[in-house]
PQR file with spaces between the fields and no chain letter, atoms N, CA, C, O and H, PARSE charges and radii, in Angstrom:
ATOM       1  N    MET     1      96.359   85.220  142.994 -0.4000 1.5000
ATOM       2  CA   MET     1      97.446   85.671  142.937 -0.0000 2.0000
ATOM       3  C    MET     1      98.794   84.818  141.511  0.5500 1.7000
ATOM       4  O    MET     1      98.884   83.593  141.592 -0.5500 1.4000
ATOM       5  N    ARG     2      99.506   85.390  140.601 -0.4000 1.5000
ATOM       6  CA   ARG     2     100.547   85.012  140.413 -0.0000 2.0000
ATOM       7  C    ARG     2     101.851   84.262  141.086  0.5500 1.7000
ATOM       8  O    ARG     2     102.500   84.796  141.986 -0.5500 1.4000
ATOM       9  H    ARG     2      99.434   86.385  140.535  0.4000 1.0000
ATOM      10  N    GLU     3     102.069   83.349  140.707 -0.4000 1.5000
ATOM      11  CA   GLU     3     103.133   82.580  140.849 -0.0000 2.0000
ATOM      12  C    GLU     3     104.549   83.070  140.824  0.5500 1.7000
ATOM      13  O    GLU     3     104.485   84.080  140.124 -0.5500 1.4000
ATOM      14  H    GLU     3     101.543   82.916  139.976  0.4000 1.0000
ATOM      15  N    TRP     4     106.363   82.835  141.377 -0.4000 1.5000
ATOM      16  CA   TRP     4     106.863   82.852  140.559 -0.0000 2.0000
ATOM      17  C    TRP     4     107.590   82.651  139.363  0.5500 1.7000
ATOM      18  O    TRP     4     108.473   83.292  138.792 -0.5500 1.4000
ATOM      19  H    TRP     4     106.415   82.013  141.946  0.4000 1.0000
ATOM      20  N    LYS     5     106.768   81.204  139.047 -0.4000 1.5000
ATOM      21  CA   LYS     5     107.223   80.843  137.420 -0.0000 2.0000
ATOM      22  C    LYS     5     106.078   81.797  136.449  0.5500 1.7000
ATOM      23  O    LYS     5     105.696   81.301  135.389 -0.5500 1.4000
ATOM      24  H    LYS     5     106.051   80.684  139.511  0.4000 1.0000
ATOM      25  N    ASP     6     105.769   82.621  136.701 -0.4000 1.5000
ATOM      26  CA   ASP     6     104.827   83.073  135.781 -0.0000 2.0000
ATOM      27  C    ASP     6     105.347   84.358  135.660  0.5500 1.7000
ATOM      28  O    ASP     6     105.073   84.689  134.506 -0.5500 1.4000
ATOM      29  H    ASP     6     106.080   83.023  137.562  0.4000 1.0000
ATOM      30  N    LEU     7     105.984   85.330  136.241 -0.4000 1.5000
ATOM      31  CA   LEU     7     106.547   86.121  136.321 -0.0000 2.0000
ATOM      32  C    LEU     7     107.834   86.673  135.190  0.5500 1.7000
ATOM      33  O    LEU     7     108.965   86.230  135.391 -0.5500 1.4000
ATOM      34  H    LEU     7     106.207   85.061  137.178  0.4000 1.0000
ATOM      35  N    THR     8     107.654   87.443  134.258 -0.4000 1.5000
ATOM      36  CA   THR     8     108.783   87.548  133.437 -0.0000 2.0000
ATOM      37  C    THR     8     109.745   87.421  133.508  0.5500 1.7000
ATOM      38  O    THR     8     109.966   87.355  134.718 -0.5500 1.4000
ATOM      39  H    THR     8     106.735   87.802  134.095  0.4000 1.0000
ATOM      40  N    LYS     9     111.254   87.254  132.627 -0.4000 1.5000
ATOM      41  CA   LYS     9     112.216   87.249  133.569 -0.0000 2.0000
ATOM      42  C    LYS     9     112.696   89.198  134.157  0.5500 1.7000
ATOM      43  O    LYS     9     113.205   89.666  135.175 -0.5500 1.4000
ATOM      44  H    LYS     9     111.075   87.308  131.645  0.4000 1.0000
ATOM      45  N    ASP    10     112.177   89.790  132.856 -0.4000 1.5000
ATOM      46  CA   ASP    10     113.076   91.328  133.479 -0.0000 2.0000
ATOM      47  C    ASP    10     112.437   90.637  135.207  0.5500 1.7000
ATOM      48  O    ASP    10     113.217   90.240  136.073 -0.5500 1.4000
ATOM      49  H    ASP    10     111.763   89.410  132.028  0.4000 1.0000
ATOM      50  N    GLU    11     110.495   90.641  135.410 -0.4000 1.5000
ATOM      51  CA   GLU    11     110.482   91.046  136.510 -0.0000 2.0000
ATOM      52  C    GLU    11     111.035   90.195  138.689  0.5500 1.7000
ATOM      53  O    GLU    11     110.859   90.272  139.905 -0.5500 1.4000
ATOM      54  H    GLU    11     109.861   90.963  134.706  0.4000 1.0000
ATOM      55  N    LYS    12     111.735   89.514  137.531 -0.4000 1.5000
ATOM      56  CA   LYS    12     112.514   88.302  138.583 -0.0000 2.0000
ATOM      57  C    LYS    12     113.465   89.227  139.110  0.5500 1.7000
ATOM      58  O    LYS    12     113.665   89.664  140.243 -0.5500 1.4000
ATOM      59  H    LYS    12     111.878   89.452  136.544  0.4000 1.0000
ATOM      60  N    GLU    13     114.368   89.540  137.235 -0.4000 1.5000
ATOM      61  CA   GLU    13     115.487   89.872  137.708 -0.0000 2.0000
ATOM      62  C    GLU    13     115.256   91.418  138.667  0.5500 1.7000
ATOM      63  O    GLU    13     115.839   91.391  139.750 -0.5500 1.4000
ATOM      64  H    GLU    13     114.205   89.184  136.314  0.4000 1.0000
ATOM      65  N    ILE    14     114.628   92.460  138.418 -0.4000 1.5000
ATOM      66  CA   ILE    14     114.175   93.516  139.594 -0.0000 2.0000
ATOM      67  C    ILE    14     113.789   93.004  140.921  0.5500 1.7000
ATOM      68  O    ILE    14     114.434   93.245  141.941 -0.5500 1.4000
ATOM      69  H    ILE    14     114.155   92.481  137.538  0.4000 1.0000
ATOM      70  N    ILE    15     112.971   92.458  140.888 -0.4000 1.5000
ATOM      71  CA   ILE    15     112.495   91.494  142.316 -0.0000 2.0000
ATOM      72  C    ILE    15     113.967   90.851  142.964  0.5500 1.7000
ATOM      73  O    ILE    15     114.215   91.307  144.080 -0.5500 1.4000
ATOM      74  H    ILE    15     112.447   92.262  140.059  0.4000 1.0000
ATOM      75  N    THR    16     114.791   90.046  142.532 -0.4000 1.5000
ATOM      76  CA   THR    16     115.830   89.680  143.208 -0.0000 2.0000
ATOM      77  C    THR    16     116.843   90.683  143.670  0.5500 1.7000
ATOM      78  O    THR    16     117.611   90.452  144.604 -0.5500 1.4000
ATOM      79  H    THR    16     114.590   89.675  141.626  0.4000 1.0000
ATOM      80  N    ALA    17     116.820   92.136  142.786 -0.4000 1.5000
ATOM      81  CA   ALA    17     118.457   92.916  142.880 -0.0000 2.0000
ATOM      82  C    ALA    17     117.303   93.915  143.878  0.5500 1.7000
ATOM      83  O    ALA    17     117.772   95.052  143.828 -0.5500 1.4000
ATOM      84  H    ALA    17     116.197   92.323  142.026  0.4000 1.0000
ATOM      85  N    MET    18     116.421   93.932  144.469 -0.4000 1.5000
ATOM      86  CA   MET    18     115.153   94.674  145.140 -0.0000 2.0000
ATOM      87  C    MET    18     115.765   94.123  146.404  0.5500 1.7000
ATOM      88  O    MET    18     116.530   94.739  147.145 -0.5500 1.4000
ATOM      89  H    MET    18     116.040   93.008  144.510  0.4000 1.0000
ATOM      90  N    LYS    19     115.233   92.599  146.593 -0.4000 1.5000
ATOM      91  CA   LYS    19     115.797   92.141  147.425 -0.0000 2.0000
ATOM      92  C    LYS    19     117.359   91.917  148.060  0.5500 1.7000
ATOM      93  O    LYS    19     117.627   91.912  149.261 -0.5500 1.4000
ATOM      94  H    LYS    19     114.611   92.098  145.990  0.4000 1.0000
ATOM      95  N    MET    20     118.031   91.789  147.278 -0.4000 1.5000
ATOM      96  CA   MET    20     119.482   92.152  147.840 -0.0000 2.0000
ATOM      97  C    MET    20     120.191   92.978  148.001  0.5500 1.7000
ATOM      98  O    MET    20     121.364   92.790  148.322 -0.5500 1.4000
ATOM      99  H    MET    20     117.813   91.793  146.302  0.4000 1.0000
ATOM     100  N    GLN    21     119.560   94.346  147.784 -0.4000 1.5000
ATOM     101  CA   GLN    21     120.046   95.394  147.692 -0.0000 2.0000
ATOM     102  C    GLN    21     119.449   95.927  149.474  0.5500 1.7000
ATOM     103  O    GLN    21     120.046   96.446  150.416 -0.5500 1.4000
ATOM     104  H    GLN    21     118.607   94.499  147.523  0.4000 1.0000
ATOM     105  N    GLY    22     118.046   95.487  149.279 -0.4000 1.5000
ATOM     106  CA   GLY    22     117.072   95.893  150.733 -0.0000 2.0000
ATOM     107  C    GLY    22     115.719   97.475  150.515  0.5500 1.7000
ATOM     108  O    GLY    22     115.317   98.227  151.404 -0.5500 1.4000
ATOM     109  H    GLY    22     117.561   95.065  148.513  0.4000 1.0000
ATOM     110  N    ILE    23     115.295   97.475  148.782 -0.4000 1.5000
ATOM     111  CA   ILE    23     114.932   98.498  148.653 -0.0000 2.0000
ATOM     112  C    ILE    23     114.100   98.621  148.158  0.5500 1.7000
ATOM     113  O    ILE    23     113.965   98.475  146.943 -0.5500 1.4000
ATOM     114  H    ILE    23     115.621   96.864  148.061  0.4000 1.0000
ATOM     115  N    THR    24     112.926   99.058  149.263 -0.4000 1.5000
ATOM     116  CA   THR    24     111.065   99.087  148.785 -0.0000 2.0000
ATOM     117  C    THR    24     110.450   99.347  147.832  0.5500 1.7000
ATOM     118  O    THR    24     110.027   99.398  148.987 -0.5500 1.4000
ATOM     119  H    THR    24     113.036   99.177  150.250  0.4000 1.0000
ATOM     120  N    PRO    25     109.922   99.574  146.948 -0.5600 1.5000
ATOM     121  CA   PRO    25     109.111   99.799  146.119  0.2800 2.0000
ATOM     122  C    PRO    25     109.365  101.188  146.139  0.5500 1.7000
ATOM     123  O    PRO    25     110.024  101.756  145.268 -0.5500 1.4000
ATOM     124  N    GLU    26     108.805  101.802  147.214 -0.4000 1.5000
ATOM     125  CA   GLU    26     109.151  103.264  147.481 -0.0000 2.0000
ATOM     126  C    GLU    26     110.074  103.370  147.113  0.5500 1.7000
ATOM     127  O    GLU    26     110.246  103.751  145.956 -0.5500 1.4000
ATOM     128  H    GLU    26     108.270  101.340  147.921  0.4000 1.0000
ATOM     129  N    GLU    27     111.002  103.101  147.869 -0.4000 1.5000
ATOM     130  CA   GLU    27     112.599  103.772  147.728 -0.0000 2.0000
ATOM     131  C    GLU    27     113.214  103.887  145.955  0.5500 1.7000
ATOM     132  O    GLU    27     113.895  104.766  145.428 -0.5500 1.4000
ATOM     133  H    GLU    27     110.863  102.791  148.810  0.4000 1.0000
ATOM     134  N    LEU    28     112.629  102.589  145.372 -0.4000 1.5000
ATOM     135  CA   LEU    28     112.730  102.526  144.142 -0.0000 2.0000
ATOM     136  C    LEU    28     112.437  104.038  143.583  0.5500 1.7000
ATOM     137  O    LEU    28     113.324  104.796  143.191 -0.5500 1.4000
ATOM     138  H    LEU    28     112.076  101.874  145.800  0.4000 1.0000
ATOM     139  N    ILE    29     110.531  104.456  143.625 -0.4000 1.5000
ATOM     140  CA   ILE    29     110.245  105.313  142.814 -0.0000 2.0000
ATOM     141  C    ILE    29     110.950  106.412  143.005  0.5500 1.7000
ATOM     142  O    ILE    29     111.189  107.194  142.085 -0.5500 1.4000
ATOM     143  H    ILE    29     109.810  103.840  143.943  0.4000 1.0000
ATOM     144  N    GLN    30     111.527  106.655  144.744 -0.4000 1.5000
ATOM     145  CA   GLN    30     111.607  107.486  145.445 -0.0000 2.0000
ATOM     146  C    GLN    30     112.997  107.696  144.453  0.5500 1.7000
ATOM     147  O    GLN    30     113.189  108.886  144.204 -0.5500 1.4000
ATOM     148  H    GLN    30     111.332  106.019  145.491  0.4000 1.0000
ATOM     149  N    ARG    31     113.870  106.882  143.920 -0.4000 1.5000
ATOM     150  CA   ARG    31     115.685  107.150  143.204 -0.0000 2.0000
ATOM     151  C    ARG    31     114.672  107.422  142.006  0.5500 1.7000
ATOM     152  O    ARG    31     114.853  108.630  141.854 -0.5500 1.4000
ATOM     153  H    ARG    31     113.714  105.915  144.121  0.4000 1.0000
ATOM     154  N    MET    32     114.075  107.192  141.414 -0.4000 1.5000
ATOM     155  CA   MET    32     113.669  107.261  139.549 -0.0000 2.0000
ATOM     156  C    MET    32     113.181  108.941  139.839  0.5500 1.7000
ATOM     157  O    MET    32     113.499  109.781  138.997 -0.5500 1.4000
ATOM     158  H    MET    32     113.928  106.211  141.537  0.4000 1.0000
ATOM     159  N    ARG    33     112.583  109.258  140.786 -0.4000 1.5000
ATOM     160  CA   ARG    33     111.642  110.070  140.656 -0.0000 2.0000
ATOM     161  C    ARG    33     113.277  111.140  140.729  0.5500 1.7000
ATOM     162  O    ARG    33     113.570  112.023  139.922 -0.5500 1.4000
ATOM     163  H    ARG    33     112.325  108.576  141.470  0.4000 1.0000
ATOM     164  N    SER    34     113.844  110.836  141.556 -0.4000 1.5000
ATOM     165  CA   SER    34     115.639  111.680  141.757 -0.0000 2.0000
ATOM     166  C    SER    34     116.593  111.777  140.706  0.5500 1.7000
ATOM     167  O    SER    34     117.075  112.893  140.509 -0.5500 1.4000
ATOM     168  H    SER    34     113.605  110.119  142.211  0.4000 1.0000
ATOM     169  N    SER    35     116.991  110.747  139.932 -0.4000 1.5000
ATOM     170  CA   SER    35     117.376  111.069  138.805 -0.0000 2.0000
ATOM     171  C    SER    35     117.022  111.599  137.894  0.5500 1.7000
ATOM     172  O    SER    35     117.854  111.873  137.030 -0.5500 1.4000
ATOM     173  H    SER    35     116.599  109.841  140.092  0.4000 1.0000
ATOM     174  N    GLY    36     116.122  111.835  137.779 -0.4000 1.5000
ATOM     175  CA   GLY    36     115.098  113.458  136.620 -0.0000 2.0000
ATOM     176  C    GLY    36     115.265  111.700  135.390  0.5500 1.7000
ATOM     177  O    GLY    36     115.783  112.345  134.479 -0.5500 1.4000
ATOM     178  H    GLY    36     115.446  111.612  138.481  0.4000 1.0000
ATOM     179  N    ARG    37     115.245  111.075  135.140 -0.4000 1.5000
ATOM     180  CA   ARG    37     115.349  109.814  134.118 -0.0000 2.0000
ATOM     181  C    ARG    37     113.973  108.901  133.625  0.5500 1.7000
ATOM     182  O    ARG    37     113.717  108.059  132.764 -0.5500 1.4000
ATOM     183  H    ARG    37     114.824  110.551  135.881  0.4000 1.0000
ATOM     184  N    MET    38     113.279  109.600  134.703 -0.4000 1.5000
ATOM     185  CA   MET    38     111.424  109.188  134.367 -0.0000 2.0000
ATOM     186  C    MET    38     110.925  110.276  134.238  0.5500 1.7000
ATOM     187  O    MET    38     111.574  111.193  134.741 -0.5500 1.4000
ATOM     188  H    MET    38     113.487  110.284  135.402  0.4000 1.0000
ATOM     189  N    ASP    39     109.551  110.665  133.509 -0.4000 1.5000
ATOM     190  CA   ASP    39     108.437  111.082  133.636 -0.0000 2.0000
ATOM     191  C    ASP    39     107.624  110.318  134.649  0.5500 1.7000
ATOM     192  O    ASP    39     107.806  109.158  135.019 -0.5500 1.4000
ATOM     193  H    ASP    39     109.023  109.920  133.100  0.4000 1.0000
ATOM     194  N    GLU    40     106.501  111.352  135.116 -0.4000 1.5000
ATOM     195  CA   GLU    40     105.551  110.941  136.344 -0.0000 2.0000
ATOM     196  C    GLU    40     104.883  109.980  135.854  0.5500 1.7000
ATOM     197  O    GLU    40     104.798  108.853  136.342 -0.5500 1.4000
ATOM     198  H    GLU    40     106.354  112.294  134.815  0.4000 1.0000
ATOM     199  N    ARG    41     104.113  110.566  134.360 -0.4000 1.5000
ATOM     200  CA   ARG    41     103.776  108.737  133.267 -0.0000 2.0000
ATOM     201  C    ARG    41     104.081  107.705  133.841  0.5500 1.7000
ATOM     202  O    ARG    41     103.376  106.959  134.522 -0.5500 1.4000
ATOM     203  H    ARG    41     104.182  111.481  133.964  0.4000 1.0000
ATOM     204  N    ALA    42     106.015  107.589  133.359 -0.4000 1.5000
ATOM     205  CA   ALA    42     106.384  106.530  133.637 -0.0000 2.0000
ATOM     206  C    ALA    42     107.193  105.706  134.679  0.5500 1.7000
ATOM     207  O    ALA    42     108.034  104.808  134.641 -0.5500 1.4000
ATOM     208  H    ALA    42     106.588  108.194  132.806  0.4000 1.0000
ATOM     209  N    LEU    43     106.442  106.549  135.777 -0.4000 1.5000
ATOM     210  CA   LEU    43     106.598  106.428  137.380 -0.0000 2.0000
ATOM     211  C    LEU    43     105.527  105.886  137.524  0.5500 1.7000
ATOM     212  O    LEU    43     105.406  104.994  138.365 -0.5500 1.4000
ATOM     213  H    LEU    43     105.758  107.279  135.808  0.4000 1.0000
ATOM     214  N    GLU    44     104.186  106.400  136.519 -0.4000 1.5000
ATOM     215  CA   GLU    44     103.153  105.466  137.276 -0.0000 2.0000
ATOM     216  C    GLU    44     102.694  104.030  136.796  0.5500 1.7000
ATOM     217  O    GLU    44     101.878  103.240  137.270 -0.5500 1.4000
ATOM     218  H    GLU    44     104.284  107.124  135.836  0.4000 1.0000
ATOM     219  N    GLU    45     103.204  103.999  136.107 -0.4000 1.5000
ATOM     220  CA   GLU    45     103.695  103.013  135.898 -0.0000 2.0000
ATOM     221  C    GLU    45     104.596  102.094  136.405  0.5500 1.7000
ATOM     222  O    GLU    45     104.157  101.277  137.213 -0.5500 1.4000
ATOM     223  H    GLU    45     103.867  104.641  135.722  0.4000 1.0000
ATOM     224  N    LEU    46     105.552  102.064  136.155 -0.4000 1.5000
ATOM     225  CA   LEU    46     106.753  101.724  136.945 -0.0000 2.0000
ATOM     226  C    LEU    46     105.497  101.832  138.488  0.5500 1.7000
ATOM     227  O    LEU    46     105.451  100.654  138.841 -0.5500 1.4000
ATOM     228  H    LEU    46     105.909  102.729  135.499  0.4000 1.0000
ATOM     229  N    LYS    47     104.935  102.316  139.069 -0.4000 1.5000
ATOM     230  CA   LYS    47     104.279  102.302  140.684 -0.0000 2.0000
ATOM     231  C    LYS    47     103.139  100.873  139.943  0.5500 1.7000
ATOM     232  O    LYS    47     103.955   99.978  139.719 -0.5500 1.4000
ATOM     233  H    LYS    47     104.973  103.273  138.782  0.4000 1.0000
ATOM     234  N    LYS    48     102.386  100.591  139.713 -0.4000 1.5000
ATOM     235  CA   LYS    48     101.425  100.009  139.386 -0.0000 2.0000
ATOM     236  C    LYS    48     102.318   98.282  139.219  0.5500 1.7000
ATOM     237  O    LYS    48     102.140   97.242  139.853 -0.5500 1.4000
ATOM     238  H    LYS    48     101.723  101.318  139.895  0.4000 1.0000
ATOM     239  N    ALA    49     103.437   98.672  137.901 -0.4000 1.5000
ATOM     240  CA   ALA    49     104.305   96.968  137.767 -0.0000 2.0000
ATOM     241  C    ALA    49     104.840   96.515  139.284  0.5500 1.7000
ATOM     242  O    ALA    49     105.081   95.339  139.558 -0.5500 1.4000
ATOM     243  H    ALA    49     103.582   99.517  137.386  0.4000 1.0000
ATOM     244  N    LEU    50     105.013   97.778  140.364 -0.4000 1.5000
ATOM     245  CA   LEU    50     105.709   97.076  141.458 -0.0000 2.0000
ATOM     246  C    LEU    50     104.336   96.687  142.121  0.5500 1.7000
ATOM     247  O    LEU    50     104.281   95.642  142.770 -0.5500 1.4000
ATOM     248  H    LEU    50     104.817   98.733  140.141  0.4000 1.0000
ATOM     249  N    ASP    51     103.442   97.331  142.011 -0.4000 1.5000
ATOM     250  CA   ASP    51     102.525   97.259  143.055 -0.0000 2.0000
ATOM     251  C    ASP    51     101.935   95.372  142.439  0.5500 1.7000
ATOM     252  O    ASP    51     101.544   94.712  143.402 -0.5500 1.4000
ATOM     253  H    ASP    51     103.487   98.180  141.484  0.4000 1.0000
ATOM     254  N    ASP    52     101.882   94.748  141.332 -0.4000 1.5000
ATOM     255  CA   ASP    52     101.413   93.758  140.647 -0.0000 2.0000
ATOM     256  C    ASP    52     102.273   92.233  141.715  0.5500 1.7000
ATOM     257  O    ASP    52     101.860   91.155  142.143 -0.5500 1.4000
ATOM     258  H    ASP    52     102.200   95.284  140.550  0.4000 1.0000
ATOM     259  N    VAL    53     103.877   93.128  141.763 -0.4000 1.5000
ATOM     260  CA   VAL    53     104.712   92.574  142.307 -0.0000 2.0000
ATOM     261  C    VAL    53     105.274   92.553  143.868  0.5500 1.7000
ATOM     262  O    VAL    53     106.389   92.181  144.235 -0.5500 1.4000
ATOM     263  H    VAL    53     104.213   94.004  141.415  0.4000 1.0000
ATOM     264  N    ARG    54     104.524   92.903  144.430 -0.4000 1.5000
ATOM     265  CA   ARG    54     104.626   92.961  145.980 -0.0000 2.0000
ATOM     266  C    ARG    54     104.621   92.089  146.477  0.5500 1.7000
ATOM     267  O    ARG    54     105.705   92.095  147.059 -0.5500 1.4000
ATOM     268  H    ARG    54     103.618   93.205  144.133  0.4000 1.0000
ATOM     269  N    PRO    55     104.137   91.223  146.712 -0.5600 1.5000
ATOM     270  CA   PRO    55     103.442   89.766  147.464  0.2800 2.0000
ATOM     271  C    PRO    55     105.297   89.534  146.942  0.5500 1.7000
ATOM     272  O    PRO    55     106.226   89.785  147.709 -0.5500 1.4000
ATOM     273  N    PHE    56     105.369   89.328  146.374 -0.4000 1.5000
ATOM     274  CA   PHE    56     107.095   88.420  145.744 -0.0000 2.0000
ATOM     275  C    PHE    56     108.250   89.211  146.698  0.5500 1.7000
ATOM     276  O    PHE    56     109.248   88.726  147.232 -0.5500 1.4000
ATOM     277  H    PHE    56     104.614   89.124  145.750  0.4000 1.0000
ATOM     278  N    LEU    57     107.693   90.770  146.718 -0.4000 1.5000
ATOM     279  CA   LEU    57     109.221   91.464  146.956 -0.0000 2.0000
ATOM     280  C    LEU    57     108.973   91.053  149.224  0.5500 1.7000
ATOM     281  O    LEU    57     109.919   91.110  150.009 -0.5500 1.4000
ATOM     282  H    LEU    57     106.883   91.164  146.284  0.4000 1.0000
ATOM     283  N    LEU    58     107.626   90.732  149.599 -0.4000 1.5000
ATOM     284  CA   LEU    58     107.357   90.834  150.866 -0.0000 2.0000
ATOM     285  C    LEU    58     107.846   89.527  152.128  0.5500 1.7000
ATOM     286  O    LEU    58     107.823   89.580  153.357 -0.5500 1.4000
ATOM     287  H    LEU    58     106.857   90.686  148.962  0.4000 1.0000
ATOM     288  N    HIS    59     108.301   88.321  151.106 -0.4000 1.5000
ATOM     289  CA   HIS    59     108.680   87.345  152.039 -0.0000 2.0000
ATOM     290  C    HIS    59     110.346   87.031  151.276  0.5500 1.7000
ATOM     291  O    HIS    59     111.105   86.198  151.771 -0.5500 1.4000
ATOM     292  H    HIS    59     108.320   88.278  150.107  0.4000 1.0000
């Protein structure tokens, strides 16, 4: 498993924002899908990225 110090600045910012707003990865994906700003390929990439950092969102 990756450690916090190994995450990119962007990953840390996203994780922190999601925790502060109480948003789950599934909720973020749904919001992005509803906004219409991301195509399905981009949403799949986002899902993969969120799966990679999921352990940091559970604590």
